[in-house]
C-alpha positions as CSV (number, residue, x, y, z in Angstrom):
1,M,54.7,3.1,-9.3
2,K,55.0,6.9,-9.4
3,I,53.8,8.9,-6.5
4,R,53.7,12.6,-5.3
5,A,55.7,13.2,-2.2
6,A,57.3,16.1,-0.3
7,L,61.0,16.0,-0.9
8,L,63.6,17.7,1.3
9,R,67.0,18.3,-0.4
10,E,68.6,20.9,1.8
11,V,68.4,21.4,5.6
12,G,68.7,24.7,7.5
13,V,66.7,26.7,5.0
14,E,65.3,29.8,6.8
15,G,61.6,30.6,6.9
16,P,59.0,31.5,6.3
17,Y,58.7,28.2,4.4
18,A,55.8,29.4,2.4
19,R,58.4,31.6,0.7
20,T,61.6,29.6,0.7
21,R,59.8,26.2,0.1
22,P,62.3,23.7,1.5
23,L,59.9,20.9,0.7
24,S,59.1,20.5,-2.9
25,I,56.3,18.2,-4.2
26,A,58.1,15.8,-6.6
27,E,57.1,12.8,-8.6
28,I,59.1,10.0,-7.1
29,E,59.3,6.3,-8.0
30,L,58.2,3.8,-5.3
31,D,59.3,0.3,-5.7
32,P,57.0,-2.6,-4.7
33,P,57.2,-4.1,-1.1
34,G,59.9,-6.6,-0.5
35,F,60.0,-9.4,2.0
36,G,58.2,-8.4,5.2
37,E,57.0,-5.1,3.8
38,V,53.7,-3.6,2.9
39,L,52.4,-0.9,0.5
40,V,50.2,1.6,2.2
41,R,48.0,4.4,0.8
42,I,48.5,7.3,3.1
43,K,45.3,9.0,4.3
44,A,46.5,11.4,7.1
45,A,49.9,12.5,8.2
46,G,50.6,14.5,11.3
47,L,52.9,17.6,11.3
48,C,55.3,17.0,14.2
49,H,58.2,19.0,15.6
50,S,60.5,15.9,14.9
51,D,59.9,16.6,11.2
52,L,60.5,20.3,11.6
53,S,63.7,19.6,13.4
54,V,65.1,17.8,10.4
55,I,64.0,20.7,8.1
56,N,65.7,23.3,10.3
57,G,68.8,21.2,10.9
58,D,68.4,20.5,14.6
59,R,68.2,16.7,13.9
60,P,70.8,15.7,11.3
61,R,69.4,13.4,8.7
62,G,70.7,12.5,5.2
63,V,69.2,14.2,2.2
64,P,67.4,13.9,-0.2
65,I,64.7,12.5,2.1
66,V,60.9,12.2,2.2
67,L,59.8,13.2,5.7
68,G,56.8,12.3,7.8
69,H,56.5,9.6,10.6
70,E,53.0,10.0,12.1
71,S,50.3,8.6,9.9
72,S,47.4,6.4,9.2
73,G,46.6,4.7,5.9
74,E,45.2,1.7,4.2
75,V,47.0,-1.4,3.2
76,V,47.1,-1.8,-0.6
77,E,49.5,-4.8,-1.0
78,A,51.2,-7.2,1.5
79,G,54.7,-8.2,0.4
80,P,56.1,-11.7,0.7
81,G,56.2,-13.0,4.2
82,V,53.4,-10.8,5.5
83,T,50.5,-13.0,6.4
84,D,48.7,-10.9,9.1
85,L,47.8,-7.9,7.1
86,K,45.6,-7.7,3.9
87,P,44.5,-5.1,1.5
88,G,41.9,-2.9,3.1
89,D,43.3,-3.1,6.5
90,H,43.9,0.2,8.3
91,V,47.2,0.8,10.0
92,A,48.9,3.5,12.1
93,M,52.6,4.0,11.5
94,V,55.3,3.7,14.3
95,F,58.5,5.6,13.9
96,V,60.9,2.9,15.2
97,P,60.6,-0.5,13.5
98,S,61.4,-3.3,15.9
99,C,63.1,-6.5,14.8
100,G,61.9,-8.5,17.7
101,C,65.2,-10.3,18.1
102,C,67.8,-7.9,19.6
103,N,68.3,-7.6,23.4
104,P,66.1,-4.5,23.8
105,C,63.2,-6.0,21.9
106,M,63.4,-9.3,23.8
107,E,63.4,-7.2,27.1
108,G,60.1,-5.6,26.0
109,R,61.7,-2.3,25.0
110,P,61.1,-2.2,21.1
111,A,61.7,1.6,21.1
112,L,65.4,0.9,21.7
113,C,65.6,-1.7,18.9
114,E,69.1,-1.7,17.7
115,P,68.6,-2.7,14.0
116,G,65.7,-0.2,14.0
117,A,67.9,2.6,15.2
118,A,70.5,1.7,12.7
119,A,68.0,1.7,9.8
120,N,66.5,5.0,10.9
121,T,70.0,6.6,11.0
122,K,70.9,5.3,7.6
123,G,67.5,6.3,6.0
124,T,66.6,2.8,5.0
125,L,63.7,0.4,5.9
126,L,64.3,-2.2,8.6
127,G,65.6,-4.7,6.0
128,G,68.3,-2.2,4.8
129,D,66.7,-1.3,1.5
130,R,65.4,2.0,0.1
131,R,62.2,1.9,-2.0
132,L,62.1,5.5,-3.1
133,H,64.1,6.9,-6.0
134,I,64.2,9.4,-8.9
135,G,65.8,7.5,-11.7
136,D,69.1,6.2,-10.3
137,E,69.1,8.5,-7.3
138,Y,67.8,6.9,-4.2
139,I,65.9,8.9,-1.6
140,N,66.1,8.4,2.1
141,H,63.3,7.1,4.2
142,H,62.5,9.1,7.4
143,T,62.2,6.7,10.4
144,G,61.2,4.0,8.1
145,V,57.9,5.7,7.3
146,S,58.2,8.8,4.9
147,C,54.4,9.5,5.0
148,F,54.4,12.9,3.5
149,A,53.5,11.1,0.3
150,E,50.5,9.5,-1.4
151,Y,51.8,6.1,-0.8
152,A,54.6,4.5,1.3
153,V,56.3,1.1,1.5
154,V,57.1,0.3,5.1
155,S,58.3,-2.7,7.1
156,R,55.5,-4.7,8.6
157,R,57.3,-3.9,11.9
158,S,56.6,-0.2,11.3
159,C,52.8,-0.4,11.4
160,V,50.0,-1.4,13.8
161,K,46.6,-2.6,12.7
162,V,43.9,-0.2,14.0
163,N,40.1,-0.2,14.2
164,V,38.5,0.8,10.9
165,E,35.8,2.7,12.9
166,L,38.3,5.4,13.5
167,S,38.8,8.1,10.9
168,H,42.3,8.2,9.5
169,R,42.6,11.7,11.0
170,E,42.0,10.3,14.4
171,A,44.1,7.1,13.9
172,A,47.2,9.0,12.9
173,L,47.4,10.7,16.3
174,F,48.1,7.4,18.0
175,G,51.3,6.6,16.1
176,C,53.4,9.4,17.6
177,A,51.6,12.1,19.7
178,V,49.5,9.8,21.8
179,L,52.0,6.9,21.9
180,T,54.8,9.2,23.0
181,G,53.0,11.5,25.4
182,A,50.6,9.0,27.1
183,G,53.4,6.4,27.2
184,A,55.7,8.7,29.0
185,V,53.1,9.1,31.8
186,I,51.8,5.6,31.9
187,N,54.8,3.5,31.1
188,R,57.9,5.6,32.1
189,A,56.6,7.6,35.1
190,R,53.9,5.0,36.0
191,I,51.8,7.7,37.5
192,K,49.3,6.5,40.1
193,M,46.0,7.8,41.4
194,G,46.7,10.7,43.7
195,D,50.1,11.6,42.2
196,T,50.9,15.2,41.0
197,A,52.4,16.1,37.6
198,A,53.5,19.1,35.6
199,I,53.4,19.0,31.8
200,V,55.7,21.5,30.1
201,G,54.9,22.0,26.4
202,L,51.4,21.5,25.2
203,G,51.9,20.3,21.6
204,G,50.4,17.0,20.5
205,V,52.7,15.0,22.8
206,G,52.3,17.3,25.8
207,L,48.5,17.4,25.5
208,S,48.5,13.6,25.2
209,A,50.6,13.4,28.4
210,L,48.2,15.8,30.1
211,L,45.2,13.6,29.1
212,A,46.9,10.5,30.3
213,A,47.8,12.1,33.7
214,V,44.2,13.1,34.1
215,A,42.9,9.6,33.1
216,A,45.4,8.0,35.6
217,G,43.9,9.9,38.4
218,A,46.5,12.6,39.1
219,R,45.1,14.9,41.8
220,R,47.0,18.0,40.5
221,V,48.0,18.5,36.9
222,V,49.9,21.6,36.1
223,A,50.0,22.7,32.4
224,V,52.8,25.0,31.3
225,D,53.0,26.7,27.9
226,L,53.7,30.0,26.3
227,S,50.3,30.0,24.6
228,D,47.3,31.2,26.6
229,E,45.0,29.5,24.1
230,K,46.6,26.1,24.8
231,L,46.6,26.7,28.5
232,A,42.8,27.4,28.3
233,L,42.3,24.2,26.4
234,A,44.4,22.3,29.0
235,K,42.1,23.5,31.8
236,E,39.1,22.2,29.8
237,L,40.9,18.9,29.5
238,G,41.4,18.5,33.2
239,A,44.5,20.6,34.2
240,T,44.1,22.0,37.7
241,H,46.7,24.8,37.2
242,A,47.9,26.7,34.2
243,V,51.2,28.6,34.0
244,N,52.5,30.9,31.2
245,P,56.3,31.3,31.9
246,R,56.1,34.9,30.6
247,Q,54.2,35.7,33.8
248,V,56.8,34.1,36.0
249,T,59.4,36.4,37.5
250,S,61.0,34.1,40.1
251,D,61.0,30.5,41.2
252,D,58.6,31.4,44.0
253,D,56.2,32.8,41.4
254,L,56.5,29.5,39.5
255,F,55.7,27.4,42.6
256,D,52.8,29.6,43.6
257,L,51.2,29.5,40.2
258,A,51.7,25.7,40.0
259,G,50.3,25.0,43.5
260,G,53.7,23.7,44.7
261,R,56.1,21.2,43.3
262,V,55.1,17.9,41.8
263,D,55.9,14.2,42.0
264,Y,56.6,14.1,38.2
265,G,57.8,16.9,35.9
266,F,57.5,16.3,32.1
267,D,59.4,18.1,29.5
268,M,57.4,17.7,26.3
269,A,58.8,20.7,24.3
270,G,62.3,19.5,23.5
271,A,64.0,22.7,24.6
272,V,66.5,23.3,27.4
273,P,64.3,26.0,29.1
274,A,61.3,23.6,29.1
275,F,63.4,20.9,30.8
276,E,64.7,23.4,33.3
277,T,61.1,24.4,34.2
278,A,60.1,20.7,34.6
279,Y,63.2,20.0,36.7
280,K,62.5,23.0,39.0
281,L,58.9,21.9,39.4
282,T,59.9,18.4,40.5
283,R,59.9,17.8,44.2
284,R,62.6,16.1,46.3
285,G,62.5,12.4,45.6
286,G,60.5,12.9,42.4
287,A,61.3,12.2,38.8
288,T,61.8,14.5,35.7
289,V,60.9,12.8,32.5
290,T,61.7,14.1,29.0
291,S,60.4,13.0,25.7
292,G,61.7,16.1,23.8
293,L,64.4,15.8,21.2
294,P,66.4,19.2,21.0
295,N,69.5,19.7,18.9
296,P,72.1,17.2,20.1
297,K,74.5,20.1,20.9
298,F,72.3,21.5,23.6
299,N,73.0,20.4,27.2
300,F,71.6,21.1,30.6
301,P,73.9,21.4,33.7
302,L,72.9,19.2,36.6
303,S,74.0,19.5,40.3
304,L,75.1,16.0,41.2
305,S,75.0,16.9,44.9
306,Q,71.3,17.9,44.5
307,M,70.5,14.7,42.7
308,V,72.1,12.7,45.5
309,G,70.9,14.8,48.4
310,E,67.3,15.0,47.0
311,E,67.2,11.6,45.5
312,R,66.2,13.0,42.1
313,E,65.6,11.0,39.0
314,I,65.9,12.0,35.4
315,R,64.3,9.6,32.9
316,G,64.3,9.7,29.1
317,S,61.2,8.3,27.3
318,Y,61.2,7.4,23.6
319,L,58.2,6.1,21.7
320,G,56.3,6.0,24.9
321,S,58.6,3.4,26.6
322,G,56.2,0.6,25.8
323,V,55.1,-1.9,23.2
324,P,53.4,0.0,20.4
325,A,51.3,-3.0,19.1
326,I,49.8,-3.3,22.6
327,D,49.8,0.3,23.7
328,I,48.1,1.8,20.6
329,S,45.2,-0.7,20.9
330,R,44.8,0.2,24.6
331,Y,44.9,4.0,24.0
332,I,42.3,3.6,21.2
333,D,40.0,1.7,23.6
334,L,40.4,4.5,26.1
335,Y,39.6,7.0,23.5
336,K,36.5,5.2,22.3
337,A,35.4,5.0,26.0
338,G,35.7,8.8,26.3
339,R,38.6,8.6,28.8
340,L,41.3,9.8,26.5
341,P,39.7,12.6,24.3
342,V,42.6,13.0,22.0
343,D,40.4,14.4,19.3
344,R,40.3,17.7,21.2
345,M,43.9,18.4,20.2
346,M,43.4,18.0,16.5
347,G,44.4,21.3,14.7
348,K,44.3,22.4,11.1
349,S,44.3,20.2,8.0
350,F,46.5,21.0,5.0
351,S,46.8,19.4,1.6
352,L,50.2,18.0,0.4
353,D,50.7,21.0,-1.7
354,Q,50.3,23.2,1.4
355,I,52.9,21.4,3.5
356,N,55.3,24.3,3.7
357,E,52.6,26.5,5.0
358,G,51.8,23.8,7.5
359,F,55.2,23.8,8.9
360,D,55.1,27.6,9.2
361,H,52.1,27.2,11.3
362,L,53.8,24.6,13.5
363,A,56.8,26.8,13.9
364,T,54.7,29.6,15.5
365,G,54.3,27.4,18.6
366,G,50.6,28.0,18.7
367,S,49.3,25.1,16.7
368,L,47.6,22.0,17.9
369,R,48.2,18.7,16.1
370,D,47.9,19.8,12.5
371,A,48.0,17.2,9.6
372,I,48.3,16.6,5.9
373,V,45.1,15.0,4.7
374,F,44.9,13.1,1.5
């Protein structure tokens, strides 16, 4: 079948993207689903910094490629071997397909699936095939999803069935922003009632982390961002302290504004200064958790003597450090119960034809979770 999709042929194109148009809306041929795959009609696709990082060259990926990894849609066709999904089912996409057989998968860590990582790096689906092409030219898939398109063929292992009572705009949030942010707090840090936390970076992932920390019963939740509007929202969502780094002139200022150091510092911005702030805010014996993905060439110098003398921990968290098929259902139940109000972080909606303008809005740093809506 022929579909319309946002195609990236060149990385590192300078903005504003509304003028330079790195993403072109192209007619692309989509092959039918193979064994263990499904055809999904995309209904909503979140605009995430991970996609922007491919466009600007921070995250190297092979081109041409159809981007997009956070989405919700409706199953149109179940391929051979798929028996637990049927046409009409609603699904949220997951950006790491898990084989279920490698060591990480069997250890309950599907985010680290080895075949899934290899497929994502190569730009294929989990089975090793590409279903997108223009004539004889095959197009790379992005993290096995490629949802900036009217339809997508994905591995069954790349989607989770969700409650049809949710709008697709809501459901899309759970595939990346909520899964990653809330999971870093609940699964990786394992925050307990009475703990303290600092969330640095209040994009979709950061706001999800903040909501999870509040829901878990953290007694002090510090929100850190360069946007006063996002800080105001964070206070409405339960943050006890709000810090704009532009107002900080020294470490003492930072600690005063934050009410002191915290048990857990979270870098959710994917930038070295954000990680540095999260690390500074972490107390002796505490842990700094990062879910950001900056350019691989960026590094942060660590004092090994401080790590030893203060028993510091640094933890990475990918895909929420949990099991998406279980976690997404849990987070949706919390949302329906009013304990995880992720709808408050929904931003602007754009059409597929407005996708370059959407990424301009994301690049300003002031957006909430914007989305392409079909």
